[in-house]
N, C-alpha and C positions, 0 to 999 in steps of 0.2 A: 584477545576474548578467546576463552576456552569454555568448556561445558561446566566447569566448576565455579566459576568467578562471576556468575550474574544471577540475579534473582528478580521475579516480578511480583510486585504488590498490587492490591486491588485490582487482579486480573481481569475480571469481567465488568468492570465499571469504570473507574478513571485510573488506569495503570500506570505505574512507574517503573521503569526498567533500571536496576540497580547494578552496576557494573564495578568490580574491584580491578584495577588494571595493576599488572605486575610492574616491576621497573623496566622503563623505557616501552611499556606496553601502549597501545593506541587503539582507538575506535573513531570511526566517522559517523556522522548523522546528519539529518536533515536540519534545516536553518530551523532556530526557534524551539530546538528539541531540549535545551537545558532547563532543567528542575534545580540541580544543586551539583557543587562539584568542590573538592578539598584544594587547598593551596599547592599541592603537590602535582597537579594538573595544569597543562597549558593548553588554551583554546586558541586555535587559529582558523581562518577560512582558506579553504583550497578550491581553486578553480579547475576541477578534474576534467581531463579531455581537451584542454585548451578552450579557447573562446567559443569556438563553434559547438563543441562538445557541451559545454556549460550552457550555451544558448538553446541548444536542441532539448537539454533536459529541463530547462525552465518551461519550454513548451508542453512537457509532460506534466506538469504540476509540482515539480520538485524545485528546490532552490537552485538559483544560478551557482552560488558558492555553497559547498557543503562543508559542515563543520568538522573539525579534527582535533580530537582529545588525546593528549599524549602526556603520559605521566613521567616524571623524573626518576632518577636513579633510586628513589625511595619508594616508588609506586604509589597509587592513589586511587581515588574512587570517583566515580560520576554518576548522576541520576539523570534519566532522561524520560520525557513524557511526550505523547502525541498531542495534537491540537483538537481532536474530537474526542467524546466519551466512547468507549468501546473495550476492545480485547487487545493483546499482543500476541502475536504467532512468531515462533522461531522457526526457520528454514536453514538447513545446513546445505550450503553449496559444494560441490564436489570437483568443479572444473569440468564437468561432462555435460551436464544439465542446466541450461539457464531458466530464469522465471521472469514472466511478464506480470506486471504489477499496476494495479489501478492508480489513478492520480492522487497523489499524496499519501500513497500506502508505505512508502519507505521510512521508516524510523532511523535505523541504525544497521550498521554492519562492520564486521572485522576489517582490518587495513588492507587485505588483499581481495575485497570484493569491489567489483567495478560497477558503477551507477551509470547507466546510459540511457538512450531513448531508442524506441523502435517506432516506426511509421507504419500506422495502420493502412488498411485499404480505403477507399473512399466510402463504400458501404457501411463498414464497420465504424469509421471514424464518425460518420454522420449520426449514427444512431445509437451508438454504445453509451453516450454520457460522458464518456472519457476523451473525447474529441479524436483527432487524428494521431495523437502521440500517446504511447505509454512507457512507464520505466521498464527497463530491461537490465536484470541483475545477473552478473556473471563472475567467474572467478572462483575462489576458495575460501570458505570460511562461513561463519553464522551471520545470519540476516535476521532482524527484526521487523515484522511488519506490523502496521496499526489498522484496524477497522472501525468501522461506525456501528456499535453495537456488538452483540457476541460473534465468535466466529466458530466455524465448523468446517469439515472437508467433506468433499463427495468424491470417492474413489472408484474408478472405473477400470475394469479389466479389459483385456484386448477385444476389441469389436464393440463394447458396450457404448451405449450413447445416452445423454441426457440433455435437457434444456435448461438453462440458469438465465434469470433475469440480469440483464447487463448492469444495473445499479447494484447488484448484490455480489458482483465478483470482487475478490481481493487479489488473487494471485493464481497462476497457473503455469505449467511447464511450457517453455517456448516451443517444444517440439509437438504438443499436442494439437490435433486437427480440430478445426472449428469452423461453422459457417452461422451465418444470420438465417433466422427462421422464424415463422409466426407459431407461437406456442399453442394458441387456440385453434379449433377445427373451424376452418373458414375465416374470411374476412369480417362477417358480420359478429361472429363470437368473438374475434379479436378486439373488435370496437366495444362491444358490450361488457367484456370483462376487463378491459382495461389493459390487457397484455397483447400489445400490437407487435412487438419483436422480442425476440430473445437470442441467445447464443447456445447452438447446439454443439456439444463437445462429444468426441469420439475417443474412447481409451487405445491405449492404457495411459493412466496419469491420475494425479491426485489434483483437485481443484479446491482452493480456499474460498470460502463465500461468508459475507457478514449477515446478520439478522435485520439490520435496519438500512433501507435505501436512502442515501442522502438526497436523491431527486425527489422522491416521495415525501420525505420529512420536510425539505423545504417548501414544497406545495402545500402540506397540510398545515405548517406553521404560518404561511401567508395567508391561509384562509383563516385560520384562528384569530390572528392579528388584524386583519382587514377591518373588522367592526370598530376597534380601538381608532384606527387611523380616521375613519370616516367620522366618529364621534368627535374627536380632536379638533377636525375641521369646522364642525359645526358648533 
């Protein structure tokens, strides 16, 4: 994958990542990412990091086996898509800075990108909504992340801080300092505003956030659908 051989269509709604692979070129992706591919591309499953690495990766919401698409000596194309409506974001890894990514946020990456797992602290694992495991991306090459809803960035200079809702996080540099905090002023305000806990980041660094919370969306959907289930029982 290079800068010139990919494009994203329907970017802020139901995106498709279109990749033109050069001869013998390859890309790896999360399971069930395939939309379409031509006959010159071969799809295989790869258990990266061995059994233990693949098992730990599955704890972070990614697939046990990663997909690998490799073109033959004629080159080929492949289209990939996320499982939720939203946007795609490209991050270029330089081998120096790793990124941490929310559960299910990894869509695809170059062949030299490593997809592994990071264990969170007990406090962050209990309250973040991502559980005790998040995806860790390292290596060199392009990475494409998927979000739920639109995606934007919060960039902090040295010493700057901000608070972000756990369920809105998409990705952040592994080197960034962060801790759990109460966004509202006092416990009563936290209860009445619904913002019980958040993640306070301190710069420098760029944080990727999504416009829709999967947790809040699921709760709202359950409330809207509950009358239909009650009616069906009666």
